[in-house]
C-alpha positions, -999 to +999 in steps of 0.1 A: +515+505-388+547+514-408+530+519-441+533+548-466+519+555-500+529+584-523+505+590-552+502+612-582+469+609-602+441+625-621+429+638-588+462+656-578+477+668-611+465+683-644+468+660-675+497+679-689+516+673-657+506+638-650+514+626-685+551+632-677+548+603-652+534+578-677+551+544-673+557+515-697+559+480-683+597+484-682+594+516-664+572+500-637+597+472-632+627+496-630+609+519-606+600+490-583+636+479-582+648+514-574+623+518-546+633+484-532+669+497-529+660+527-507+672+526-472+649+512-444+622+497-468+613+461-463+583+458-487+573+477-518+545+479-544+541+500-576+509+505-596+510+526-627+480+531-650+468+558-673+453+577-644+477+571-615+511+562-602+512+550-566+541+536-547+534+519-514+561+508-490+565+491-456+594+508-437+614+499-407+612+514-372+646+531-380+628+557-401+628+589-381+607+610-405+579+596-426+578+629-445+614+626-455+609+590-466+580+601-488+602+629-503+629+603-510+604+581-529+591+611-549+626+622-557+634+587-569+604+588-592+612+622-606+649+613-611+639+582-630+615+602-653+642+629-658+622+656-640+631+681-613+615+671-579+609+707-568+587+713-599+564+683-592+565+674-556+534+694-548+514+672-571+520+641-550+498+631-521+510+611-492+491+586-471+505+569-440+493+542-416+456+536-417+451+563-443+474+543-466+453+512-460+421+531-468+436+545-500+446+511-512+410+498-506+395+529-523+417+525-554+411+487-557+373+491-553+371+519-580+363+547-555+393+568-566+390+562-603+384+588-629+353+568-639+337+561-605+330+524-599+350+511-629+362+475-624+394+475-645+415+489-617+410+458-596+425+437-624+453+462-628+460+461-590+461+423-591+486+423-620+508+448-603+506+428-570+515+395-588+545+411-604+557+425-570+553+390-555+574+375-583+601+401-575+598+393-538+590+429-529+558+420-510+560+405-476+536+396-448+519+431-444+514+438-481+503+403-488+476+405-461+466+440-471+461+433-508+443+400-504+419+418-481+415+446-507+408+421-535+382+403-514+365+436-506+365+447-543+348+414-552+322+418-525+315+454-536+310+442-572+288+412-563+268+425-533+262+462-541+250+483-572+281+505-570+295+490-603+261+491-621+269+522-642+297+526-667+321+499-654+350+506-678+364+535-698+357+516-730+320+512-720+318+549-712+333+558-745+309+536-764+279+551-745+291+586-754+295+577-790+261+561-791+245+593-778+266+616-801+259+597-833+222+590-826+212+610-857+236+592-880+219+562-895+251+541-898+279+557-879+315+549-889+337+541-860+375+538-861+393+518-834+430+526-831+448+499-813+443+461-809+449+454-772+425+445-745+409+479-742+404+482-780+388+447-781+366+456-752+354+487-771+347+466-801+325+442-780+306+471-765+300+487-799+287+454-813+265+449-783+250+484-790+244+474-826+270+497-839+285+475-866+303+497-891+337+494-873+372+496-887+402+486-867+438+498-873+469+490-854+507+496-856+510+458-858+489+450-888+486+413-881+469+419-847+444+442-864+437+416-890+431+390-863+405+412-846+389+420-879+385+383-886+373+375-851+346+401-849+338+404-886+347+441-889+369+460-913+406+465-910+430+489-925+469+489-925+487+514-903+498+536-932+462+544-939+458+561-905+451+597-917+427+585-944+408+563-919+404+592-894+391+615-921+365+589-932+350+581-898+324+597-875+341+588-842+375+575-831+384+554-801+422+554-796+433+527-772+471+526-776+501+528-753+527+551-769+554+573-755+547+599-782+517+611-801+505+588-829+489+615-849+485+653-848+452+671-853 
């Protein structure tokens, strides 16, 4: 099976190293296009989350060295991120053939996640796969592989208790906050961000009867919308420092290429 995956993740690299490979949506798109242009690659897939960057390719029989192909992909990633390959190549792990298949199934089912059993990764894999399909970078092998992985993840979720614990990072954060603020009668919680993860955190807080919530976002209108929807407080972005100083716990759920505040 002419399949190869190169991966850098929370399992292979320290945070201060892995954060250098953080990808915006545009980065993911650009990286996919660059990988597609590499010689002897017929299919390609890129998944980039806060905990991993994986590139999977189907290569032709003309490839004489799988190791060299993996190095070429790693080099392309490092070049794109403005990094020196020799400084980071040892943080990447390579999977080929059946090992690559196993790794894709492990990732999709949440077995390789920082939060074991979380279900968000399956949705992230589906979104990445759909984009790759739109870009015509997935062919017969990857289509078959990912459809099988998605079916398996669905079966794991519905037929086992593997996902019965903390099934999202937002849920785990709320659980931790609940425990840490147990002695505070009405804990004040600040949510920074107004995307899907922030909204999920708000839902989990309210489900745990933690109602003193303030939301703050770089786009004030989005924060106001969440405030109205869930009947929680809202503050404009310029009040960030004040809001942090007046709360008991902060959940930051933002995507930013640079720090949004300094301690």
